[in-house]
N, C-alpha and C positions, 0 to 999 in steps of 0.2 A: 145408170142411164139405160133407157130402153134401147134394144136393138131394132133394126128394121124388121118389118113383119115376117119376111121369109126366114130370117134367122131365129126369131121367136118361135115360129112354127116348127122348124127342124129341131129346135132344142126341147120340144115336148117329149122327145126320146132321150132319156138321160140315165146316168148310172145311179144306183142306190147307195153307193159308198161301200158296198160289201160284195162286189163282183157281179151283181145282178143288174137288170135293166128295167126301168120304170117307163110307163107310157101315160102321159098326162091326158091323152085323148082316148083312153080305152073304154070310157063310159060316157053316156050323155051328160051325167053330172060333172064329170071331170072336164069335159069339153066346155060346158057352160062356165065353170069356174075359170078355166084358162082364158076364155074370151072376155070375161069380165075384168081380167087383169091387163088386157091389152090397151095401151094408150096411143099406139103409133099407127093405127089403121087409117087408111085414106079417108078423106071426108065423104066419099061416095058411100061408105058403110055407115049411113045414118040410120038411127033406129036401133032397136034391140031384137035381133033375130031370135026366134024360139028354136032352141037346139033340140032336135029330135034325132032318132037313129039315122034317118036318111041324110040329114045335114051333117051329122057327125061323120058318116062314112064318106061324104063328099070332101070334107076337110081332110080326112085321113088319106084319101086318094091323092089329093094335091101334095100332101107331105110325102107319100110314097114316091111320087114322080120326082119331086125335088131331091129327095135323098139319093135316088138312083142317078140323077144328073150330077149331084155333088160328088158322088163316087167317080163319075167320069172326069170331073174337073181335077180331082186330086191325083188321079192315075198318072204315072205308074206307082205312086205311093199307095199303100193300102187304104181302103175306105174305113169308115167307122165300123168297128166290130159288132155293133148292135144288130145290124141287118145285112152284113156282107154276104151271108149265105142265101139271101132271098131277095136280092135286088131285082127290080123290074128290068126287062130289056130296054135299052136306050130308046128304041123306036116307040115302044109302048109308053114309056115315060113322057116322051115328047108329045105324043098324041093326047095323053091324059091332061098334061099341063096346058097345051094350047086350046083344047076343048073347054077346059075350065075357065080360062081367060076370056074366051069368046062368049060365055054365057051372058055377059052383061054388055049391052050396047051403050057406049059412052062417046061423048064428043068433047074435044078440048075447048076450054073457055079461058079467055084472057081477062084478068082483073087488073085495073089500073086506077086506083083512087088518086084524087088530086094531091099532089105533093109527095107521093110515094112511088116506089119502084113498081113496075108491072110484075105480076105473078100469074102463073097458069094453074088451072085446075081441070077437073073432069065433071061433066054434066051427065048424069045417068038417066037412062030411059027405062030402068028396071024398077018395079015397085017392090019386089020381094027382097027384104034385107038379107035373107039367107043366101040368095043367089049373088047379091052384091058382095057378101063376105067371101064366098068361095072365089069369085072372079078377082076380087082385089088381092087376095093372097097369091093367086096364080100370076096376076100381072106383076106383082112385086118380084116374084121369082123370075119371071121372064126378064124384067129390067135388071135384076142382079146378075143373072147368068149371061146376059149380053153386054154387061158393062165392065168397067175397069176393076171393080172390087173382086171379080171372079178370080183374078190372078193371085189374090192374096188369101184365097180359101184354103184351109188345111183341116185335116182330121186330127184330133188330139189323140195321141197314143200313149198317154200316161197310164199307169196301171189302173184298171177299172173304169177309165173314162171312155165315153162313147160319143163325145160332142164333136161337131164341126165348129170352126171359128174362123174369123177374118183377122189376119195378122195386123196388128196396129203398129209394129215396128219391125225392122229387118231381121233382128235376131230372135224374135219370139218363136218358141217351139211348142208351147203348151197354151191351152185355152185360158188358164188362170194360174196364179202363183202356187196354189195348193197342189195342182197337178204337176208342176215343175218340181216341187218338193218330193212328191211320191216317186217321180221318175228318178230323181237323184238317189233316193234311198234304195230303190230297186237296183240301180246300177252298182251301188256300194255292196249290196248283198251278193250280186252276181260276181263282182270282183273278189269278194271275200271267199265265196264258195270255190272259185277257180283256183285261188292261191292257198286255200286251207286256213286262212286267217280266222280268228274268232269273230263271230257276228255280234255287232253292237246294235241293240234295239233302240229305235228312235224314241225320244221322250215326247210328251205332249199327248193331248187327246186325239182319238181317231178322227179322220175327216168325215164330213157328212156328205150326203149325195148331191147337194146343190152348191 
């Protein structure tokens, strides 16, 4: 199931399964591929923006701002180790995010077909689909960070993982079961090392990056 746009954006920074970090937005081609995979963008992002270097950097700037603010949310717990050493200052992150959200002038619209419940949407006055894309990602981040889901945001600290995730139940510690398995194996190794017990290698294939 697709995550909301802000979580899909943040998850473009991910582990490679071998202790390294991958960036799905590090090239124009990668950014284009990622955008083509997104099905949860708001209706205002109609059309297909042409991804060039300028637009790629604008999307990455929104991501940098969001990841800095996610680090603030999970504090005093540690942030994702992927970029903990180079996070934007909070005030700069706020400025970047709010400026991106303000790039698209929108107006709320009420839709109420006969026999159905009313729904709301946004009417955009912006012609450039690239601007609409950046603004929509920023608005979703603003909505998330100011809403109740923020309280359930966590950084996954399983070995090699660098993801942020939203807890779906009270006892969830890891972003997915495979991360929980790695964490339990790592704990077993640490206990064995501390007590001098023989180390038992886990069976099964190594995990992948996704």
